[in-house]
Biopython code that builds the backbone (N, CA, C, O; Angstrom):
import numpy as np
from Bio.PDB.StructureBuilder import StructureBuilder

atoms = [
    (1, "MET", "N", (46.529, 86.873, 47.991)),
    (1, "MET", "CA", (47.782, 87.506, 48.385)),
    (1, "MET", "C", (47.736, 88.965, 47.850)),
    (1, "MET", "O", (47.565, 89.246, 46.664)),
    (2, "SER", "N", (47.908, 89.869, 48.866)),
    (2, "SER", "CA", (47.902, 91.259, 48.322)),
    (2, "SER", "C", (49.304, 91.571, 47.733)),
    (2, "SER", "O", (50.270, 90.820, 47.869)),
    (3, "ASP", "N", (49.322, 92.779, 47.052)),
    (3, "ASP", "CA", (50.573, 93.250, 46.445)),
    (3, "ASP", "C", (51.668, 93.328, 47.517)),
    (3, "ASP", "O", (52.809, 92.960, 47.238)),
    (4, "SER", "N", (51.360, 93.791, 48.724)),
    (4, "SER", "CA", (52.416, 94.007, 49.718)),
    (4, "SER", "C", (52.919, 92.589, 50.288)),
    (4, "SER", "O", (53.990, 92.467, 50.882)),
    (5, "ASP", "N", (52.047, 91.556, 50.046)),
    (5, "ASP", "CA", (52.470, 90.227, 50.543)),
    (5, "ASP", "C", (53.184, 89.367, 49.440)),
    (5, "ASP", "O", (53.531, 88.223, 49.733)),
    (6, "GLN", "N", (53.405, 89.836, 48.265)),
    (6, "GLN", "CA", (54.031, 89.187, 47.223)),
    (6, "GLN", "C", (55.426, 88.687, 47.536)),
    (6, "GLN", "O", (56.203, 89.415, 48.153)),
    (7, "LEU", "N", (55.757, 87.532, 47.156)),
    (7, "LEU", "CA", (57.061, 86.987, 47.398)),
    (7, "LEU", "C", (58.058, 87.777, 46.525)),
    (7, "LEU", "O", (57.760, 87.974, 45.347)),
    (8, "VAL", "N", (59.220, 88.242, 47.022)),
    (8, "VAL", "CA", (60.238, 88.914, 46.324)),
    (8, "VAL", "C", (61.517, 88.040, 46.429)),
    (8, "VAL", "O", (61.722, 87.333, 47.415)),
    (9, "ILE", "N", (62.322, 88.111, 45.431)),
    (9, "ILE", "CA", (63.581, 87.514, 45.438)),
    (9, "ILE", "C", (64.650, 88.584, 45.586)),
    (9, "ILE", "O", (64.845, 89.422, 44.706)),
    (10, "TYR", "N", (65.356, 88.534, 46.755)),
    (10, "TYR", "CA", (66.446, 89.548, 46.928)),
    (10, "TYR", "C", (67.770, 88.963, 46.294)),
    (10, "TYR", "O", (68.054, 87.772, 46.412)),
    (11, "GLN", "N", (68.491, 89.783, 45.677)),
    (11, "GLN", "CA", (69.841, 89.454, 45.135)),
    (11, "GLN", "C", (70.741, 90.265, 46.007)),
    (11, "GLN", "O", (70.712, 91.495, 46.040)),
    (12, "LEU", "N", (71.589, 89.471, 46.751)),
    (12, "LEU", "CA", (72.608, 90.056, 47.747)),
    (12, "LEU", "C", (73.974, 90.002, 47.116)),
    (12, "LEU", "O", (74.296, 89.037, 46.422)),
    (13, "HIS", "N", (74.743, 90.960, 47.326)),
    (13, "HIS", "CA", (76.233, 91.011, 46.950)),
    (13, "HIS", "C", (76.924, 91.029, 48.345)),
    (13, "HIS", "O", (76.903, 92.003, 49.098)),
    (14, "ILE", "N", (77.521, 89.877, 48.596)),
    (14, "ILE", "CA", (78.229, 89.661, 49.900)),
    (14, "ILE", "C", (79.664, 89.851, 49.685)),
    (14, "ILE", "O", (80.192, 89.225, 48.766)),
    (15, "PHE", "N", (80.385, 90.661, 50.441)),
    (15, "PHE", "CA", (81.829, 90.772, 50.353)),
    (15, "PHE", "C", (82.431, 90.886, 51.668)),
    (15, "PHE", "O", (81.747, 91.227, 52.632)),
    (16, "ILE", "N", (83.697, 90.619, 51.771)),
    (16, "ILE", "CA", (84.472, 90.617, 52.994)),
    (16, "ILE", "C", (85.213, 91.936, 53.000)),
    (16, "ILE", "O", (85.958, 92.265, 52.077)),
    (17, "LEU", "N", (84.971, 92.730, 54.137)),
    (17, "LEU", "CA", (85.615, 93.973, 54.239)),
    (17, "LEU", "C", (87.106, 93.843, 54.635)),
    (17, "LEU", "O", (87.489, 92.932, 55.370)),
    (18, "GLY", "N", (87.921, 94.769, 54.134)),
    (18, "GLY", "CA", (89.254, 94.875, 54.675)),
    (18, "GLY", "C", (90.265, 93.929, 54.185)),
    (18, "GLY", "O", (91.309, 93.743, 54.809)),
    (19, "ILE", "N", (89.955, 93.254, 52.954)),
    (19, "ILE", "CA", (90.983, 92.333, 52.502)),
    (19, "ILE", "C", (91.115, 92.614, 50.963)),
    (19, "ILE", "O", (90.208, 93.109, 50.295)),
    (20, "SER", "N", (92.298, 92.259, 50.490)),
    (20, "SER", "CA", (92.626, 92.320, 49.074)),
    (20, "SER", "C", (93.380, 91.159, 48.691)),
    (20, "SER", "O", (94.322, 90.753, 49.371)),
    (21, "PRO", "N", (92.971, 90.564, 47.544)),
    (21, "PRO", "CA", (91.854, 91.008, 46.624)),
    (21, "PRO", "C", (90.520, 90.727, 47.236)),
    (21, "PRO", "O", (90.425, 89.900, 48.143)),
    (22, "MET", "N", (89.511, 91.365, 46.789)),
    (22, "MET", "CA", (88.144, 91.325, 47.358)),
    (22, "MET", "C", (87.644, 89.904, 47.097)),
    (22, "MET", "O", (87.794, 89.360, 46.003)),
    (23, "ILE", "N", (87.047, 89.322, 48.136)),
    (23, "ILE", "CA", (86.299, 88.087, 48.063)),
    (23, "ILE", "C", (84.862, 88.359, 48.147)),
    (23, "ILE", "O", (84.413, 88.937, 49.137)),
    (24, "TRP", "N", (84.078, 87.972, 47.144)),
    (24, "TRP", "CA", (82.629, 88.314, 47.175)),
    (24, "TRP", "C", (81.849, 87.134, 46.606)),
    (24, "TRP", "O", (82.406, 86.250, 45.955)),
    (25, "ARG", "N", (80.591, 87.145, 46.863)),
    (25, "ARG", "CA", (79.610, 86.194, 46.333)),
    (25, "ARG", "C", (78.284, 86.917, 46.019)),
    (25, "ARG", "O", (77.931, 87.902, 46.667)),
    (26, "ARG", "N", (77.590, 86.422, 45.048)),
    (26, "ARG", "CA", (76.220, 86.903, 44.832)),
    (26, "ARG", "C", (75.224, 85.805, 45.091)),
    (26, "ARG", "O", (75.344, 84.728, 44.506)),
    (27, "VAL", "N", (74.246, 86.030, 45.941)),
    (27, "VAL", "CA", (73.208, 85.007, 46.241)),
    (27, "VAL", "C", (71.885, 85.575, 46.040)),
    (27, "VAL", "O", (71.719, 86.795, 46.026)),
    (28, "LYS", "N", (70.917, 84.726, 45.881)),
    (28, "LYS", "CA", (69.480, 85.154, 45.816)),
    (28, "LYS", "C", (68.761, 84.307, 46.921)),
    (28, "LYS", "O", (69.014, 83.126, 47.159)),
    (29, "ILE", "N", (67.851, 85.061, 47.548)),
    (29, "ILE", "CA", (67.091, 84.530, 48.621)),
    (29, "ILE", "C", (65.719, 85.082, 48.658)),
    (29, "ILE", "O", (65.501, 86.246, 48.322)),
    (30, "LYS", "N", (64.762, 84.256, 49.069)),
    (30, "LYS", "CA", (63.339, 84.725, 49.079)),
    (30, "LYS", "C", (63.059, 85.647, 50.215)),
    (30, "LYS", "O", (63.668, 85.539, 51.280)),
    (31, "SER", "N", (62.167, 86.529, 50.010)),
    (31, "SER", "CA", (61.758, 87.553, 51.036)),
    (31, "SER", "C", (61.147, 86.967, 52.265)),
    (31, "SER", "O", (61.165, 87.554, 53.347)),
    (32, "ASP", "N", (60.561, 85.697, 52.057)),
    (32, "ASP", "CA", (59.884, 85.014, 53.232)),
    (32, "ASP", "C", (60.928, 84.205, 54.058)),
    (32, "ASP", "O", (60.565, 83.548, 55.034)),
    (33, "SER", "N", (62.229, 84.259, 53.658)),
    (33, "SER", "CA", (63.308, 83.622, 54.429)),
    (33, "SER", "C", (63.575, 84.435, 55.725)),
    (33, "SER", "O", (63.452, 85.659, 55.744)),
    (34, "THR", "N", (63.945, 83.706, 56.802)),
    (34, "THR", "CA", (64.322, 84.344, 58.023)),
    (34, "THR", "C", (65.782, 84.868, 58.107)),
    (34, "THR", "O", (66.599, 84.560, 57.239)),
    (35, "ILE", "N", (66.080, 85.606, 59.086)),
    (35, "ILE", "CA", (67.458, 86.022, 59.375)),
    (35, "ILE", "C", (68.346, 84.739, 59.615)),
    (35, "ILE", "O", (69.493, 84.666, 59.174)),
    (36, "ALA", "N", (67.771, 83.775, 60.309)),
    (36, "ALA", "CA", (68.504, 82.533, 60.541)),
    (36, "ALA", "C", (68.871, 81.844, 59.257)),
    (36, "ALA", "O", (69.994, 81.375, 59.075)),
    (37, "ASN", "N", (67.834, 81.788, 58.305)),
    (37, "ASN", "CA", (68.099, 81.273, 56.992)),
    (37, "ASN", "C", (69.198, 81.925, 56.267)),
    (37, "ASN", "O", (70.081, 81.273, 55.711)),
    (38, "LEU", "N", (69.147, 83.253, 56.267)),
    (38, "LEU", "CA", (70.212, 84.042, 55.657)),
    (38, "LEU", "C", (71.538, 83.789, 56.288)),
    (38, "LEU", "O", (72.537, 83.793, 55.568)),
    (39, "HIS", "N", (71.637, 83.572, 57.558)),
    (39, "HIS", "CA", (72.905, 83.225, 58.181)),
    (39, "HIS", "C", (73.436, 81.904, 57.615)),
    (39, "HIS", "O", (74.625, 81.783, 57.318)),
    (40, "TYR", "N", (72.572, 80.947, 57.474)),
    (40, "TYR", "CA", (73.002, 79.641, 56.919)),
    (40, "TYR", "C", (73.408, 79.814, 55.428)),
    (40, "TYR", "O", (74.383, 79.204, 54.990)),
    (41, "VAL", "N", (72.732, 80.571, 54.716)),
    (41, "VAL", "CA", (73.070, 80.810, 53.281)),
    (41, "VAL", "C", (74.467, 81.389, 53.227)),
    (41, "VAL", "O", (75.318, 80.881, 52.496)),
    (42, "ILE", "N", (74.721, 82.449, 53.993)),
    (42, "ILE", "CA", (76.065, 83.086, 53.935)),
    (42, "ILE", "C", (77.121, 82.061, 54.358)),
    (42, "ILE", "O", (78.165, 81.967, 53.713)),
    (43, "GLN", "N", (76.882, 81.300, 55.411)),
    (43, "GLN", "CA", (77.890, 80.336, 55.826)),
    (43, "GLN", "C", (78.248, 79.334, 54.713)),
    (43, "GLN", "O", (79.421, 79.075, 54.443)),
    (44, "ILE", "N", (77.204, 78.782, 54.078)),
    (44, "ILE", "CA", (77.432, 77.881, 52.987)),
    (44, "ILE", "C", (78.068, 78.480, 51.867)),
    (44, "ILE", "O", (79.010, 77.920, 51.308)),
    (45, "THR", "N", (77.569, 79.706, 51.457)),
    (45, "THR", "CA", (78.098, 80.343, 50.279)),
    (45, "THR", "C", (79.637, 80.713, 50.398)),
    (45, "THR", "O", (80.400, 80.611, 49.437)),
    (46, "MET", "N", (80.019, 81.138, 51.611)),
    (46, "MET", "CA", (81.359, 81.527, 51.911)),
    (46, "MET", "C", (82.291, 80.408, 52.234)),
    (46, "MET", "O", (83.507, 80.584, 52.305)),
    (47, "GLY", "N", (81.698, 79.227, 52.435)),
    (47, "GLY", "CA", (82.558, 78.010, 52.769)),
    (47, "GLY", "C", (82.900, 77.980, 54.203)),
    (47, "GLY", "O", (83.865, 77.323, 54.593)),
    (48, "TRP", "N", (82.136, 78.678, 55.029)),
    (48, "TRP", "CA", (82.491, 78.715, 56.490)),
    (48, "TRP", "C", (81.791, 77.574, 57.220)),
    (48, "TRP", "O", (80.985, 76.849, 56.635)),
    (49, "THR", "N", (82.112, 77.422, 58.514)),
    (49, "THR", "CA", (81.686, 76.167, 59.205)),
    (49, "THR", "C", (80.882, 76.365, 60.433)),
    (49, "THR", "O", (80.875, 75.491, 61.301)),
    (50, "TYR", "N", (80.219, 77.436, 60.557)),
    (50, "TYR", "CA", (79.366, 77.704, 61.679)),
    (50, "TYR", "C", (80.176, 77.627, 63.074)),
    (50, "TYR", "O", (79.617, 77.255, 64.105)),
    (51, "SER", "N", (81.455, 77.984, 63.034)),
    (51, "SER", "CA", (82.238, 77.775, 64.269)),
    (51, "SER", "C", (82.676, 79.037, 64.927)),
    (51, "SER", "O", (83.563, 79.015, 65.780)),
    (52, "HIS", "N", (82.069, 80.165, 64.551)),
    (52, "HIS", "CA", (82.343, 81.420, 65.227)),
    (52, "HIS", "C", (81.095, 82.196, 65.554)),
    (52, "HIS", "O", (80.045, 81.879, 64.996)),
    (53, "LEU", "N", (81.131, 83.198, 66.424)),
    (53, "LEU", "CA", (80.129, 84.027, 66.730)),
    (53, "LEU", "C", (79.673, 84.792, 65.467)),
    (53, "LEU", "O", (80.450, 84.967, 64.528)),
    (54, "HIS", "N", (78.479, 85.216, 65.460)),
    (54, "HIS", "CA", (78.009, 86.016, 64.320)),
    (54, "HIS", "C", (76.896, 87.011, 64.763)),
    (54, "HIS", "O", (76.236, 86.817, 65.785)),
    (55, "ARG", "N", (76.729, 88.026, 63.993)),
    (55, "ARG", "CA", (75.564, 88.941, 64.281)),
    (55, "ARG", "C", (75.318, 89.728, 62.964)),
    (55, "ARG", "O", (76.178, 89.870, 62.095)),
    (56, "PHE", "N", (74.078, 90.215, 62.909)),
    (56, "PHE", "CA", (73.716, 91.080, 61.826)),
    (56, "PHE", "C", (73.467, 92.433, 62.481)),
    (56, "PHE", "O", (73.014, 92.516, 63.623)),
    (57, "ILE", "N", (73.780, 93.517, 61.715)),
    (57, "ILE", "CA", (73.385, 94.797, 62.159)),
    (57, "ILE", "C", (72.500, 95.367, 60.958)),
    (57, "ILE", "O", (72.974, 95.678, 59.865)),
    (58, "ILE", "N", (71.235, 95.457, 61.284)),
    (58, "ILE", "CA", (70.303, 95.883, 60.120)),
    (58, "ILE", "C", (69.482, 97.032, 60.731)),
    (58, "ILE", "O", (68.869, 96.909, 61.791)),
    (59, "HIS", "N", (69.511, 98.194, 59.971)),
    (59, "HIS", "CA", (68.817, 99.401, 60.326)),
    (59, "HIS", "C", (69.229, 99.839, 61.757)),
    (59, "HIS", "O", (68.400, 100.373, 62.494)),
    (60, "GLY", "N", (70.568, 99.604, 62.173)),
    (60, "GLY", "CA", (71.056, 99.961, 63.435)),
    (60, "GLY", "C", (70.810, 99.051, 64.593)),
    (60, "GLY", "O", (71.309, 99.282, 65.694)),
    (61, "LYS", "N", (70.032, 98.001, 64.352)),
    (61, "LYS", "CA", (69.640, 97.031, 65.353)),
    (61, "LYS", "C", (70.485, 95.812, 65.193)),
    (61, "LYS", "O", (70.766, 95.403, 64.066)),
    (62, "HIS", "N", (70.933, 95.172, 66.356)),
    (62, "HIS", "CA", (71.762, 93.958, 66.356)),
    (62, "HIS", "C", (70.937, 92.735, 66.478)),
    (62, "HIS", "O", (70.021, 92.684, 67.299)),
    (63, "TYR", "N", (71.254, 91.649, 65.616)),
    (63, "TYR", "CA", (70.597, 90.396, 65.664)),
    (63, "TYR", "C", (71.688, 89.385, 65.643)),
    (63, "TYR", "O", (72.588, 89.457, 64.805)),
    (64, "GLY", "N", (71.630, 88.371, 66.609)),
    (64, "GLY", "CA", (72.644, 87.304, 66.728)),
    (64, "GLY", "C", (73.106, 87.151, 68.080)),
    (64, "GLY", "O", (72.333, 87.350, 69.018)),
    (65, "ILE", "N", (74.389, 86.789, 68.270)),
    (65, "ILE", "CA", (74.960, 86.554, 69.600)),
    (65, "ILE", "C", (76.204, 87.476, 69.664)),
    (65, "ILE", "O", (77.040, 87.460, 68.760)),
    (66, "ALA", "N", (76.304, 88.235, 70.690)),
    (66, "ALA", "CA", (77.322, 89.284, 70.873)),
    (66, "ALA", "C", (78.711, 88.708, 71.264)),
    (66, "ALA", "O", (79.730, 89.098, 70.695)),
    (67, "GLN", "N", (78.728, 87.796, 72.221)),
    (67, "GLN", "CA", (80.010, 87.338, 72.742)),
    (67, "GLN", "C", (79.827, 85.979, 73.297)),
    (67, "GLN", "O", (78.699, 85.567, 73.567)),
    (68, "ILE", "N", (80.957, 85.224, 73.490)),
    (68, "ILE", "CA", (80.936, 83.870, 74.046)),
    (68, "ILE", "C", (80.305, 83.906, 75.461)),
    (68, "ILE", "O", (80.705, 84.682, 76.328)),
    (69, "GLY", "N", (79.384, 83.098, 75.627)),
    (69, "GLY", "CA", (78.651, 83.081, 76.900)),
    (69, "GLY", "C", (77.652, 84.179, 77.035)),
    (69, "GLY", "O", (76.971, 84.238, 78.059)),
    (70, "GLY", "N", (77.515, 85.027, 76.109)),
    (70, "GLY", "CA", (76.680, 86.150, 76.099)),
    (70, "GLY", "C", (75.215, 85.763, 75.802)),
    (70, "GLY", "O", (74.879, 84.659, 75.374)),
    (71, "MET", "N", (74.382, 86.779, 76.074)),
    (71, "MET", "CA", (72.966, 86.506, 75.924)),
    (71, "MET", "C", (72.626, 86.731, 74.458)),
    (71, "MET", "O", (73.167, 87.636, 73.823)),
    (72, "TRP", "N", (71.723, 85.903, 73.918)),
    (72, "TRP", "CA", (71.126, 86.074, 72.616)),
    (72, "TRP", "C", (70.360, 87.368, 72.619)),
    (72, "TRP", "O", (69.840, 87.762, 73.663)),
    (73, "PHE", "N", (70.272, 88.016, 71.550)),
    (73, "PHE", "CA", (69.441, 89.308, 71.494)),
    (73, "PHE", "C", (67.959, 88.793, 71.626)),
    (73, "PHE", "O", (67.636, 87.636, 71.356)),
    (74, "SER", "N", (67.135, 89.711, 72.044)),
    (74, "SER", "CA", (65.813, 89.343, 72.335)),
    (74, "SER", "C", (64.923, 88.861, 71.159)),
    (74, "SER", "O", (63.920, 88.183, 71.382)),
    (75, "ASP", "N", (65.262, 89.182, 70.027)),
    (75, "ASP", "CA", (64.455, 88.738, 68.849)),
    (75, "ASP", "C", (64.895, 87.382, 68.472)),
    (75, "ASP", "O", (66.069, 87.024, 68.560)),
    (76, "ASP", "N", (63.861, 86.578, 68.018)),
    (76, "ASP", "CA", (64.090, 85.171, 67.603)),
    (76, "ASP", "C", (64.410, 85.276, 66.058)),
    (76, "ASP", "O", (63.624, 85.731, 65.227)),
    (77, "LEU", "N", (65.649, 84.801, 65.797)),
    (77, "LEU", "CA", (66.033, 84.920, 64.408)),
    (77, "LEU", "C", (65.338, 83.943, 63.400)),
    (77, "LEU", "O", (65.390, 84.091, 62.179)),
    (78, "GLU", "N", (64.718, 82.984, 64.007)),
    (78, "GLU", "CA", (63.865, 81.996, 63.256)),
    (78, "GLU", "C", (62.512, 82.651, 62.857)),
    (78, "GLU", "O", (61.815, 82.124, 61.990)),
    (79, "GLU", "N", (62.165, 83.707, 63.436)),
    (79, "GLU", "CA", (60.846, 84.348, 63.183)),
    (79, "GLU", "C", (60.859, 85.615, 62.413)),
    (79, "GLU", "O", (59.844, 85.995, 61.831)),
    (80, "ILE", "N", (61.996, 86.299, 62.386)),
    (80, "ILE", "CA", (62.082, 87.542, 61.691)),
    (80, "ILE", "C", (62.358, 87.345, 60.202)),
    (80, "ILE", "O", (63.438, 86.876, 59.843)),
    (81, "LYS", "N", (61.431, 87.683, 59.344)),
    (81, "LYS", "CA", (61.556, 87.454, 57.915)),
    (81, "LYS", "C", (62.297, 88.620, 57.303)),
    (81, "LYS", "O", (62.235, 89.751, 57.784)),
    (82, "LEU", "N", (62.993, 88.315, 56.240)),
    (82, "LEU", "CA", (63.724, 89.413, 55.503)),
    (82, "LEU", "C", (62.732, 90.492, 54.975)),
    (82, "LEU", "O", (63.109, 91.659, 54.865)),
    (83, "SER", "N", (61.502, 90.121, 54.657)),
    (83, "SER", "CA", (60.554, 91.047, 54.174)),
    (83, "SER", "C", (60.076, 92.029, 55.295)),
    (83, "SER", "O", (59.448, 93.050, 55.013)),
    (84, "ASP", "N", (60.387, 91.693, 56.535)),
    (84, "ASP", "CA", (60.005, 92.660, 57.633)),
    (84, "ASP", "C", (60.822, 93.883, 57.606)),
    (84, "ASP", "O", (60.403, 94.897, 58.164)),
    (85, "PHE", "N", (61.991, 93.866, 56.984)),
    (85, "PHE", "CA", (62.854, 95.063, 56.971)),
    (85, "PHE", "C", (62.444, 96.121, 55.976)),
    (85, "PHE", "O", (62.883, 97.264, 56.104)),
    (86, "GLY", "N", (61.658, 95.813, 55.030)),
    (86, "GLY", "CA", (61.250, 96.812, 53.957)),
    (86, "GLY", "C", (62.449, 97.370, 53.260)),
    (86, "GLY", "O", (62.556, 98.587, 53.117)),
    (87, "TRP", "N", (63.365, 96.530, 52.815)),
    (87, "TRP", "CA", (64.540, 96.970, 52.227)),
    (87, "TRP", "C", (64.342, 97.620, 50.820)),
    (87, "TRP", "O", (63.423, 97.263, 50.083)),
    (88, "ARG", "N", (65.192, 98.535, 50.496)),
    (88, "ARG", "CA", (65.164, 99.178, 49.218)),
    (88, "ARG", "C", (66.382, 98.713, 48.407)),
    (88, "ARG", "O", (67.321, 98.144, 48.964)),
    (89, "MET", "N", (66.360, 98.959, 47.079)),
    (89, "MET", "CA", (67.531, 98.506, 46.290)),
    (89, "MET", "C", (68.804, 99.252, 46.852)),
    (89, "MET", "O", (68.802, 100.397, 47.303)),
    (90, "ARG", "N", (69.797, 98.480, 46.758)),
    (90, "ARG", "CA", (71.163, 98.955, 47.158)),
    (90, "ARG", "C", (71.340, 99.306, 48.623)),
    (90, "ARG", "O", (72.360, 99.871, 49.015)),
    (91, "GLU", "N", (70.338, 98.968, 49.436)),
    (91, "GLU", "CA", (70.439, 99.192, 50.873)),
    (91, "GLU", "C", (71.433, 98.180, 51.430)),
    (91, "GLU", "O", (71.474, 97.034, 50.983)),
    (92, "ARG", "N", (72.256, 98.612, 52.432)),
    (92, "ARG", "CA", (73.230, 97.752, 53.009)),
    (92, "ARG", "C", (72.925, 97.383, 54.437)),
    (92, "ARG", "O", (72.251, 98.110, 55.167)),
    (93, "PHE", "N", (73.445, 96.224, 54.815)),
    (93, "PHE", "CA", (73.464, 95.845, 56.229)),
    (93, "PHE", "C", (74.804, 95.149, 56.479)),
    (93, "PHE", "O", (75.562, 94.876, 55.548)),
    (94, "LEU", "N", (75.075, 94.869, 57.756)),
    (94, "LEU", "CA", (76.348, 94.226, 58.061)),
    (94, "LEU", "C", (76.134, 92.877, 58.737)),
    (94, "LEU", "O", (75.262, 92.660, 59.580)),
    (95, "TYR", "N", (77.024, 91.987, 58.279)),
    (95, "TYR", "CA", (76.997, 90.576, 58.882)),
    (95, "TYR", "C", (78.392, 90.407, 59.426)),
    (95, "TYR", "O", (79.354, 90.395, 58.658)),
    (96, "GLU", "N", (78.531, 90.274, 60.765)),
    (96, "GLU", "CA", (79.841, 90.044, 61.296)),
    (96, "GLU", "C", (79.968, 88.610, 61.661)),
    (96, "GLU", "O", (79.050, 88.049, 62.259)),
    (97, "TYR", "N", (81.054, 87.992, 61.333)),
    (97, "TYR", "CA", (81.408, 86.578, 61.656)),
    (97, "TYR", "C", (82.823, 86.542, 62.120)),
    (97, "TYR", "O", (83.701, 87.219, 61.586)),
    (98, "ASP", "N", (83.046, 85.670, 63.208)),
    (98, "ASP", "CA", (84.360, 85.555, 63.849)),
    (98, "ASP", "C", (84.738, 86.926, 64.426)),
    (98, "ASP", "O", (85.656, 87.585, 63.938)),
    (99, "GLN", "N", (84.045, 87.321, 65.425)),
    (99, "GLN", "CA", (84.177, 88.666, 66.016)),
    (99, "GLN", "C", (85.322, 88.714, 66.956)),
    (99, "GLN", "O", (85.429, 89.690, 67.699)),
    (100, "ALA", "N", (86.203, 87.735, 66.992)),
    (100, "ALA", "CA", (87.250, 87.732, 68.002)),
    (100, "ALA", "C", (88.245, 88.900, 67.746)),
    (100, "ALA", "O", (89.207, 89.067, 68.496)),
]
sb = StructureBuilder()
sb.init_structure("model")
sb.init_model(0)
sb.init_chain("A")
sb.init_seg("    ")
for serial, (resi, resn, name, xyz) in enumerate(atoms, 1):
    if name == "N":
        sb.init_residue(resn, " ", resi, " ")
    sb.init_atom(name, np.array(xyz, "f"), 0.0, 1.0, " ", f" {name:<3s}", serial, name[0])
structure = sb.get_structure()
């Protein structure tokens, strides 16, 4: 395994925008996890029930499902690993859930 292929553990600070008091969670996830895995981790951590639409916006690109009956984005969320994004410390991305 080369240095660039080493497993990294990401520590994520997840919080809900626009509410007070702030609701947040801290989770750790392996860099070889997929975006789909991260979706499940967020759902479980926040106590949600997989019952709403969701999407990630990472580096300006959308991953997930946009609207009811809408098309899935072309990327397979089961194949894209978190390590593929080359994240830096304190970098942010957006996860939208219940987009109604």
